[in-house]
N, C-alpha and C positions, 0 to 999 in steps of 0.2 A: 649335328653341330646346334646349338642354338649360338646365335646371335645377341648382346646384348641392345638392345634398342633402347634406347633414352627419354626419344621423343616421341610423341605419337600425330601424327598428318592424315586426319579423317578428307576424304575427298567426295563431293558429294556424285550427283549423276547428273545436274548441271554442269559443274563445275568442271565433269571428265569431256561431256561435250562440247566446252566450250575448250578446253584445252584442246580437243583431238582436233579439233576443226581448227586452233591455231597453226596443230604441227602438219594439217592438211596444205593449210596458205603458205608454213614452211619448204613443204614439198613442188608446189604446186610448180615451180620454174624449173623444178630439176626435170621432170617427165616429159611426156608422158613414156608412164610404166608400162608395160605388158601382162602386168599382173602385180594382183599384190599373192603376200605369203601372211596368213595371220597365224600369231603366235598361242597355241591354245595354252589355260586357257585367260589367261589374264586379256591378252591382246586380241581377243573376238572383238568386239566393243568399242577400244578405240578402232580395230581394225575397219570396220565396220561404216564407220563413222570417216573415214580418210575416203576409202573405196565410194563410197558416195557422195562426197567433197571433188573427188578426182576425177569420177564419173569410170570409176573400173571395176569394169563386168566380170574378169577372169582373177577368180580367188580361189586359193589353198589352204591349207593349213600344214604347220610342221607344228608338231603335237609332242608336247617336251612338261618333263617332271622335275620338281626338283626344292619344292616344298611340300612339309606336311604340317600344315596350320604357321607356325613362326620359326620350324625348324626346316630346314636349309640341310638336303641331299647333294648325294650323288647326281649327275643329271640324269636322267635317260631318254633316251628318243625314241616315241613312241608310234611313232609315224614322221615321213620325213615329206617332205614336198616337194612331191614326183615332178609335176607339171614343170617346175621355176627352172630345168636344167642344173646349170652354176648359176646361174641366180642372173645371169645378164636381163637386161632392162626391166627386172623385177624388183618389185618393193616390198620389204620383213618388216610386217607393223608387230608390235607390242607395247604394254603397256608400264614396263621398266627394263631398265639395267639396274642392276644393283652391286654385286660383285663380280661379273661379266663372264659369270661358267657358262651358263645358256648362252651368251653373244656368241663367245669361243663357239661350242658344237655348230649353233647354225652356220657360222665362217667361215667352219670348216664341208660345212654342204653347200654352201649357197656364197663362195664366196666373192662372186662379182655380183650379187644384190648389194643393194639400197637399204640400211638397216637402219629402221625411225621407230623413238617408245618415246613416250609422251614426255617420260618421269624422267630422269638419270640421279643414280650417285656415282663420288668421282669417281672410289673403285669400274667401276664399267664402263665411263665416259667415254675412254678412248676405241673405244669399242663398237661405238653407232655413229654412225654420219651424221644423225637431224636429230635432233631430242628437243624439250621443248621448256621443261620446269629442273632442273637441279634442286634435289633435297642434298640433307650431311649422312652421310654412311651410318649412322648413329639413329637416324628417323626410324620409322616402321607409319609403313602409307595402308590403312585401311581404306581399302578400295569399295567402293556403293556394294557392292555384292555380299562384301562380309560384313553387313553392318544394320543391325537394328537401332531404330529411335528410342535411347535409354539414357538415364541422366547421367552425367558426365561429373565426375572431380577436376576444382580448377586446379589450375596449372603449380599455383604456388601449395598447392594438400599434397600433389604427389611426390614431392621430395623427401626424399628420407633423410 
């Protein structure tokens, strides 16, 4: 299924670092956490920043796949976060909650974990406990690992 996205939201490495650190500030009073689950692949960078800021050393991964480019498919669980048990005392960190399908799968695996994302879209927002920035559902976020420097068309030129 290809979702129609009208808006592009490019995120630089500096912005991702700054916003991930802001997420850590929001989580500070909720801890300490026993460990952190990084959701691969997008959650790896924010999770590393949050883990550093909160001095969390026990880190596991939940390896999930639901996107192939900009095409979204069924959520596949490639690896569960076995160290986290039912999630009690654990923090889950991902880059984005979009439709919430990945979040639903994670909640089923780790129902007692605290779920945090850097970015949230309206459809998935109710499924996360903490987030920093909300973007509209029709926005495609371009993370720094997805981009290369290149010229861009002004916003007015993209309207058809």
